[in-house]
N, CA, C and O atoms as a GROMACS GRO file, in nm:
protein
  400
    1MET      N    1  11.448  13.950  18.769
    1MET     CA    2  11.506  14.028  18.661
    1MET      C    3  11.407  14.026  18.545
    1MET      O    4  11.354  13.921  18.508
    2GLY      N    5  11.382  14.142  18.488
    2GLY     CA    6  11.286  14.155  18.380
    2GLY      C    7  11.346  14.122  18.244
    2GLY      O    8  11.466  14.097  18.230
    3ALA      N    9  11.258  14.123  18.145
    3ALA     CA   10  11.300  14.088  18.009
    3ALA      C   11  11.402  14.186  17.955
    3ALA      O   12  11.496  14.146  17.886
    4THR      N   13  11.385  14.315  17.985
    4THR     CA   14  11.480  14.415  17.935
    4THR      C   15  11.618  14.392  17.995
    4THR      O   16  11.720  14.401  17.926
    5ALA      N   17  11.621  14.362  18.124
    5ALA     CA   18  11.748  14.337  18.191
    5ALA      C   19  11.818  14.216  18.130
    5ALA      O   20  11.938  14.220  18.103
    6ARG      N   21  11.742  14.109  18.108
    6ARG     CA   22  11.800  13.987  18.049
    6ARG      C   23  11.849  14.013  17.907
    6ARG      O   24  11.955  13.966  17.867
    7LEU      N   25  11.769  14.090  17.830
    7LEU     CA   26  11.808  14.121  17.692
    7LEU      C   27  11.939  14.199  17.688
    7LEU      O   28  12.028  14.166  17.610
    8LEU      N   29  11.951  14.300  17.772
    8LEU     CA   30  12.073  14.381  17.771
    8LEU      C   31  12.193  14.299  17.816
    8LEU      O   32  12.300  14.305  17.755
    9ARG      N   33  12.176  14.221  17.923
    9ARG     CA   34  12.288  14.140  17.972
    9ARG      C   35  12.331  14.040  17.866
    9ARG      O   36  12.450  14.022  17.841
   10TYR      N   37  12.234  13.972  17.803
   10TYR     CA   38  12.265  13.875  17.697
   10TYR      C   39  12.339  13.944  17.582
   10TYR      O   40  12.440  13.892  17.534
   11SER      N   41  12.289  14.059  17.539
   11SER     CA   42  12.349  14.131  17.426
   11SER      C   43  12.492  14.174  17.458
   11SER      O   44  12.582  14.159  17.376
   12ARG      N   45  12.511  14.227  17.577
   12ARG     CA   46  12.644  14.272  17.618
   12ARG      C   47  12.741  14.156  17.624
   12ARG      O   48  12.853  14.165  17.572
   13ARG      N   49  12.699  14.047  17.686
   13ARG     CA   50  12.788  13.931  17.698
   13ARG      C   51  12.816  13.867  17.563
   13ARG      O   52  12.928  13.823  17.536
   14SER      N   53  12.714  13.863  17.476
   14SER     CA   54  12.734  13.807  17.341
   14SER      C   55  12.836  13.888  17.262
   14SER      O   56  12.910  13.834  17.180
   15ALA      N   57  12.839  14.018  17.288
   15ALA     CA   58  12.934  14.106  17.221
   15ALA      C   59  13.072  14.101  17.287
   15ALA      O   60  13.167  14.161  17.237
   16GLY      N   61  13.082  14.029  17.399
   16GLY     CA   62  13.211  14.018  17.470
   16GLY      C   63  13.251  14.146  17.540
   16GLY      O   64  13.370  14.175  17.555
   17LEU      N   65  13.151  14.224  17.584
   17LEU     CA   66  13.179  14.353  17.647
   17LEU      C   67  13.156  14.349  17.797
   17LEU      O   68  13.066  14.280  17.846
   18THR      N   69  13.238  14.423  17.869
   18THR     CA   70  13.210  14.449  18.009
   18THR      C   71  13.112  14.566  18.015
   18THR      O   72  13.090  14.635  17.915
   19GLN      N   73  13.055  14.588  18.131
   19GLN     CA   74  12.967  14.704  18.146
   19GLN      C   75  13.044  14.833  18.118
   19GLN      O   76  12.992  14.926  18.057
   20ARG      N   77  13.168  14.837  18.162
   20ARG     CA   78  13.251  14.957  18.140
   20ARG      C   79  13.278  14.980  17.991
   20ARG      O   80  13.272  15.093  17.943
   21ALA      N   81  13.306  14.872  17.919
   21ALA     CA   82  13.331  14.884  17.774
   21ALA      C   83  13.203  14.928  17.702
   21ALA      O   84  13.208  15.009  17.609
   22LEU      N   85  13.090  14.873  17.744
   22LEU     CA   86  12.963  14.913  17.684
   22LEU      C   87  12.934  15.060  17.712
   22LEU      O   88  12.884  15.131  17.626
   23ALA      N   89  12.966  15.103  17.830
   23ALA     CA   90  12.947  15.244  17.864
   23ALA      C   91  13.032  15.333  17.774
   23ALA      O   92  12.986  15.437  17.728
   24GLY      N   93  13.155  15.292  17.748
   24GLY     CA   94  13.242  15.369  17.660
   24GLY      C   95  13.190  15.375  17.517
   24GLY      O   96  13.199  15.480  17.452
   25ARG      N   97  13.137  15.265  17.468
   25ARG     CA   98  13.085  15.261  17.332
   25ARG      C   99  12.953  15.336  17.316
   25ARG      O  100  12.928  15.398  17.212
   26SER      N  101  12.870  15.330  17.419
   26SER     CA  102  12.734  15.383  17.406
   26SER      C  103  12.716  15.524  17.460
   26SER      O  104  12.622  15.594  17.422
   27GLY      N  105  12.805  15.565  17.550
   27GLY     CA  106  12.788  15.695  17.615
   27GLY      C  107  12.691  15.691  17.732
   27GLY      O  108  12.658  15.795  17.790
   28VAL      N  109  12.646  15.572  17.768
   28VAL     CA  110  12.557  15.556  17.884
   28VAL      C  111  12.646  15.520  18.003
   28VAL      O  112  12.727  15.428  17.992
   29PRO      N  113  12.633  15.590  18.114
   29PRO     CA  114  12.720  15.563  18.229
   29PRO      C  115  12.710  15.418  18.277
   29PRO      O  116  12.603  15.358  18.275
   30GLN      N  117  12.825  15.363  18.320
   30GLN     CA  118  12.830  15.224  18.365
   30GLN      C  119  12.734  15.199  18.482
   30GLN      O  120  12.669  15.094  18.482
   31PRO      N  121  12.719  15.288  18.581
   31PRO     CA  122  12.623  15.260  18.688
   31PRO      C  123  12.479  15.249  18.636
   31PRO      O  124  12.398  15.174  18.691
   32THR      N  125  12.447  15.323  18.532
   32THR     CA  126  12.313  15.314  18.472
   32THR      C  127  12.295  15.178  18.407
   32THR      O  128  12.189  15.116  18.421
   33ILE      N  129  12.397  15.131  18.337
   33ILE     CA  130  12.392  14.998  18.275
   33ILE      C  131  12.373  14.891  18.383
   33ILE      O  132  12.293  14.799  18.365
   34ALA      N  133  12.445  14.903  18.493
   34ALA     CA  134  12.432  14.807  18.603
   34ALA      C  135  12.290  14.807  18.660
   34ALA      O  136  12.235  14.701  18.689
   35ARG      N  137  12.231  14.926  18.675
   35ARG     CA  138  12.095  14.935  18.729
   35ARG      C  139  11.994  14.874  18.631
   35ARG      O  140  11.898  14.810  18.674
   36ILE      N  141  12.014  14.894  18.501
   36ILE     CA  142  11.925  14.835  18.401
   36ILE      C  143  11.937  14.683  18.404
   36ILE      O  144  11.836  14.612  18.404
   37GLU      N  145  12.060  14.632  18.406
   37GLU     CA  146  12.082  14.488  18.406
   37GLU      C  147  12.033  14.421  18.534
   37GLU      O  148  11.999  14.302  18.532
   38SER      N  149  12.029  14.493  18.643
   38SER     CA  150  11.979  14.434  18.768
   38SER      C  151  11.828  14.442  18.777
   38SER      O  152  11.766  14.382  18.865
   39GLY      N  153  11.767  14.518  18.684
   39GLY     CA  154  11.622  14.533  18.686
   39GLY      C  155  11.575  14.644  18.777
   39GLY      O  156  11.454  14.659  18.799
   40ALA      N  157  11.668  14.722  18.831
   40ALA     CA  158  11.631  14.830  18.922
   40ALA      C  159  11.562  14.945  18.849
   40ALA      O  160  11.478  15.015  18.906
   41VAL      N  161  11.598  14.965  18.722
   41VAL     CA  162  11.535  15.070  18.642
   41VAL      C  163  11.502  15.015  18.503
   41VAL      O  164  11.565  14.920  18.456
   42SER      N  165  11.404  15.075  18.441
   42SER     CA  166  11.370  15.043  18.302
   42SER      C  167  11.418  15.158  18.215
   42SER      O  168  11.381  15.273  18.240
   43PRO      N  169  11.498  15.130  18.115
   43PRO     CA  170  11.551  15.238  18.032
   43PRO      C  171  11.447  15.292  17.936
   43PRO      O  172  11.350  15.224  17.902
   44ARG      N  173  11.467  15.416  17.892
   44ARG     CA  174  11.385  15.469  17.783
   44ARG      C  175  11.421  15.392  17.657
   44ARG      O  176  11.529  15.333  17.647
   45MET      N  177  11.331  15.392  17.564
   45MET     CA  178  11.352  15.316  17.440
   45MET      C  179  11.477  15.361  17.367
   45MET      O  180  11.553  15.278  17.317
   46ASP      N  181  11.501  15.491  17.360
   46ASP     CA  182  11.620  15.538  17.289
   46ASP      C  183  11.748  15.494  17.358
   46ASP      O  184  11.849  15.468  17.292
   47THR      N  185  11.745  15.487  17.491
   47THR     CA  186  11.863  15.440  17.565
   47THR      C  187  11.888  15.293  17.538
   47THR      O  188  12.002  15.252  17.513
   48LEU      N  189  11.782  15.213  17.544
   48LEU     CA  190  11.798  15.070  17.516
   48LEU      C  191  11.848  15.049  17.374
   48LEU      O  192  11.935  14.965  17.350
   49ASP      N  193  11.793  15.123  17.281
   49ASP     CA  194  11.836  15.112  17.141
   49ASP      C  195  11.984  15.145  17.126
   49ASP      O  196  12.057  15.076  17.055
   50ARG      N  197  12.028  15.250  17.194
   50ARG     CA  198  12.170  15.289  17.187
   50ARG      C  199  12.260  15.181  17.247
   50ARG      O  200  12.366  15.150  17.193
   51LEU      N  201  12.216  15.123  17.360
   51LEU     CA  202  12.295  15.018  17.423
   51LEU      C  203  12.303  14.893  17.335
   51LEU      O  204  12.410  14.834  17.319
   52LEU      N  205  12.190  14.853  17.279
   52LEU     CA  206  12.190  14.735  17.193
   52LEU      C  207  12.273  14.758  17.068
   52LEU      O  208  12.344  14.668  17.022
   53GLU      N  209  12.264  14.877  17.011
   53GLU     CA  210  12.343  14.909  16.892
   53GLU      C  211  12.492  14.900  16.922
   53GLU      O  212  12.570  14.853  16.840
   54ALA      N  213  12.531  14.945  17.041
   54ALA     CA  214  12.672  14.938  17.080
   54ALA      C  215  12.718  14.792  17.097
   54ALA      O  216  12.838  14.763  17.092
   55CYS      N  217  12.622  14.702  17.117
   55CYS     CA  218  12.653  14.559  17.128
   55CYS      C  219  12.645  14.490  16.992
   55CYS      O  220  12.669  14.370  16.982
   56GLY      N  221  12.612  14.566  16.888
   56GLY     CA  222  12.598  14.508  16.755
   56GLY      C  223  12.463  14.441  16.735
   56GLY      O  224  12.448  14.358  16.646
   57MET      N  225  12.367  14.478  16.816
   57MET     CA  226  12.232  14.420  16.808
   57MET      C  227  12.133  14.530  16.770
   57MET      O  228  12.164  14.649  16.769
   58ARG      N  229  12.013  14.484  16.737
   58ARG     CA  230  11.908  14.579  16.702
   58ARG      C  231  11.776  14.527  16.755
   58ARG      O  232  11.748  14.407  16.750
   59LEU      N  233  11.696  14.616  16.806
   59LEU     CA  234  11.564  14.580  16.856
   59LEU      C  235  11.465  14.597  16.742
   59LEU      O  236  11.462  14.702  16.678
   60ALA      N  237  11.384  14.494  16.718
   60ALA     CA  238  11.287  14.499  16.608
   60ALA      C  239  11.149  14.463  16.661
   60ALA      O  240  11.134  14.381  16.752
   61VAL      N  241  11.049  14.526  16.604
   61VAL     CA  242  10.911  14.497  16.638
   61VAL      C  243  10.852  14.412  16.527
   61VAL      O  244  10.862  14.447  16.409
   62GLU      N  245  10.791  14.301  16.564
   62GLU     CA  246  10.732  14.211  16.466
   62GLU      C  247  10.590  14.178  16.506
   62GLU      O  248  10.557  14.171  16.624
   63VAL      N  249  10.508  14.157  16.406
   63VAL     CA  250  10.371  14.115  16.431
   63VAL      C  251  10.375  13.967  16.467
   63VAL      O  252  10.439  13.887  16.400
   64ARG      N  253  10.306  13.932  16.574
   64ARG     CA  254  10.298  13.793  16.614
   64ARG      C  255  10.173  13.732  16.554
   64ARG      O  256  10.063  13.782  16.574
   65ALA      N  257  10.191  13.625  16.482
   65ALA     CA  258  10.078  13.559  16.415
   65ALA      C  259   9.972  13.520  16.517
   65ALA      O  260  10.002  13.462  16.622
   66GLY      N  261   9.849  13.552  16.484
   66GLY     CA  262   9.738  13.514  16.570
   66GLY      C  263   9.704  13.613  16.678
   66GLY      O  264   9.598  13.603  16.739
   67ARG      N  265   9.789  13.708  16.703
   67ARG     CA  266   9.761  13.808  16.805
   67ARG      C  267   9.668  13.914  16.748
   67ARG      O  268   9.691  13.964  16.638
   68GLY      N  269   9.564  13.947  16.822
   68GLY     CA  270   9.474  14.052  16.780
   68GLY      C  271   9.376  14.009  16.671
   68GLY      O  272   9.310  14.092  16.610
   69VAL      N  273   9.368  13.879  16.647
   69VAL     CA  274   9.278  13.828  16.545
   69VAL      C  275   9.146  13.788  16.610
   69VAL      O  276   9.145  13.712  16.707
   70ASP      N  277   9.036  13.840  16.558
   70ASP     CA  278   8.904  13.800  16.606
   70ASP      C  279   8.866  13.670  16.536
   70ASP      O  280   8.842  13.669  16.415
   71ARG      N  281   8.863  13.564  16.610
   71ARG     CA  282   8.838  13.433  16.552
   71ARG      C  283   8.688  13.398  16.544
   71ARG      O  284   8.653  13.288  16.504
   72THR      N  285   8.602  13.491  16.582
   72THR     CA  286   8.458  13.465  16.583
   72THR      C  287   8.409  13.424  16.445
   72THR      O  288   8.340  13.322  16.432
   73ALA      N  289   8.443  13.500  16.341
   73ALA     CA  290   8.397  13.468  16.206
   73ALA      C  291   8.455  13.335  16.159
   73ALA      O  292   8.387  13.259  16.090
   74ILE      N  293   8.578  13.308  16.195
   74ILE     CA  294   8.641  13.181  16.155
   74ILE      C  295   8.565  13.064  16.219
   74ILE      O  296   8.534  12.966  16.152
   75ARG      N  297   8.536  13.077  16.348
   75ARG     CA  298   8.463  12.970  16.416
   75ARG      C  299   8.325  12.948  16.356
   75ARG      O  300   8.280  12.834  16.339
   76GLU      N  301   8.258  13.058  16.322
   76GLU     CA  302   8.125  13.045  16.261
   76GLU      C  303   8.132  12.973  16.128
   76GLU      O  304   8.048  12.889  16.098
   77LEU      N  305   8.233  13.005  16.047
   77LEU     CA  306   8.248  12.937  15.918
   77LEU      C  307   8.281  12.789  15.935
   77LEU      O  308   8.236  12.705  15.857
   78LEU      N  309   8.360  12.757  16.036
   78LEU     CA  310   8.397  12.618  16.058
   78LEU      C  311   8.280  12.533  16.106
   78LEU      O  312   8.282  12.411  16.093
   79ARG      N  313   8.179  12.598  16.162
   79ARG     CA  314   8.060  12.524  16.206
   79ARG      C  315   7.973  12.482  16.087
   79ARG      O  316   7.890  12.392  16.099
   80LEU      N  317   7.991  12.549  15.972
   80LEU     CA  318   7.912  12.519  15.853
   80LEU      C  319   7.966  12.394  15.784
   80LEU      O  320   8.083  12.358  15.797
   81THR      N  321   7.878  12.328  15.713
   81THR     CA  322   7.922  12.215  15.630
   81THR      C  323   7.994  12.272  15.509
   81THR      O  324   7.979  12.391  15.479
   82PRO      N  325   8.071  12.192  15.438
   82PRO     CA  326   8.136  12.242  15.316
   82PRO      C  327   8.036  12.298  15.216
   82PRO      O  328   8.064  12.399  15.152
   83ALA      N  329   7.922  12.234  15.201
   83ALA     CA  330   7.820  12.284  15.107
   83ALA      C  331   7.768  12.421  15.151
   83ALA      O  332   7.746  12.509  15.068
   84GLU      N  333   7.748  12.438  15.281
   84GLU     CA  334   7.700  12.568  15.333
   84GLU      C  335   7.806  12.676  15.313
   84GLU      O  336   7.773  12.791  15.283
   85ARG      N  337   7.931  12.638  15.330
   85ARG     CA  338   8.039  12.736  15.308
   85ARG      C  339   8.045  12.778  15.161
   85ARG      O  340   8.066  12.895  15.131
   86LEU      N  341   8.027  12.683  15.072
   86LEU     CA  342   8.029  12.712  14.929
   86LEU      C  343   7.913  12.805  14.892
   86LEU      O  344   7.930  12.898  14.813
   87THR      N  345   7.795  12.780  14.947
   87THR     CA  346   7.679  12.865  14.922
   87THR      C  347   7.705  13.007  14.973
   87THR      O  348   7.673  13.104  14.906
   88ALA      N  349   7.763  13.018  15.093
   88ALA     CA  350   7.794  13.149  15.150
   88ALA      C  351   7.899  13.222  15.066
   88ALA      O  352   7.889  13.343  15.046
   89ALA      N  353   7.999  13.149  15.018
   89ALA     CA  354   8.103  13.211  14.936
   89ALA      C  355   8.044  13.262  14.805
   89ALA      O  356   8.081  13.370  14.757
   90ALA      N  357   7.953  13.185  14.746
   90ALA     CA  358   7.889  13.228  14.621
   90ALA      C  359   7.806  13.354  14.645
   90ALA      O  360   7.807  13.446  14.562
   91ALA      N  361   7.734  13.359  14.756
   91ALA     CA  362   7.655  13.477  14.789
   91ALA      C  363   7.745  13.598  14.809
   91ALA      O  364   7.714  13.708  14.763
   92ASP      N  365   7.858  13.577  14.876
   92ASP     CA  366   7.954  13.687  14.897
   92ASP      C  367   8.010  13.736  14.764
   92ASP      O  368   8.029  13.856  14.744
   93ALA      N  369   8.038  13.643  14.674
   93ALA     CA  370   8.091  13.680  14.543
   93ALA      C  371   7.990  13.763  14.464
   93ALA      O  372   8.026  13.861  14.400
   94ARG      N  373   7.861  13.722  14.470
   94ARG     CA  374   7.759  13.800  14.401
   94ARG      C  375   7.747  13.939  14.460
   94ARG      O  376   7.728  14.036  14.387
   95ALA      N  377   7.757  13.950  14.591
   95ALA     CA  378   7.750  14.080  14.658
   95ALA      C  379   7.867  14.168  14.615
   95ALA      O  380   7.849  14.288  14.595
   96LEU      N  381   7.986  14.112  14.601
   96LEU     CA  382   8.102  14.188  14.557
   96LEU      C  383   8.087  14.232  14.412
   96LEU      O  384   8.124  14.345  14.377
   97GLU      N  385   8.034  14.146  14.329
   97GLU     CA  386   8.012  14.182  14.189
   97GLU      C  387   7.916  14.299  14.178
   97GLU      O  388   7.932  14.385  14.092
   98ALA      N  389   7.816  14.301  14.265
   98ALA     CA  390   7.716  14.409  14.262
   98ALA      C  391   7.781  14.543  14.296
   98ALA      O  392   7.733  14.648  14.252
   99LEU      N  393   7.886  14.542  14.373
   99LEU     CA  394   7.956  14.665  14.411
   99LEU      C  395   8.038  14.722  14.296
   99LEU      O  396   8.062  14.843  14.291
  100VAL      N  397   8.080  14.639  14.205
  100VAL     CA  398   8.167  14.681  14.095
  100VAL      C  399   8.089  14.731  13.982
  100VAL      O  400   8.146  14.771  13.881
   0.00000   0.00000   0.00000
């Protein structure tokens, strides 16, 4: 069973709904809900949103800390001594001042 199936089943059960009751609230046919919950089909985003809303839930997208971060520059800075980092920061500050 996939994450979407588990999410929908959890949401429906948390709301105290049967598949039939969820179908009545959401307008999505009960056999479709059963197929989604079994993992047989993946719903479109708007369908999943409608089902979750009928359960009193909401799907949200959040940025995960550390994902998509290029740590190369961080690693390079950590290899420097504190004095070298201070010298580099001062040089960067002078370069920024020159831009203004």
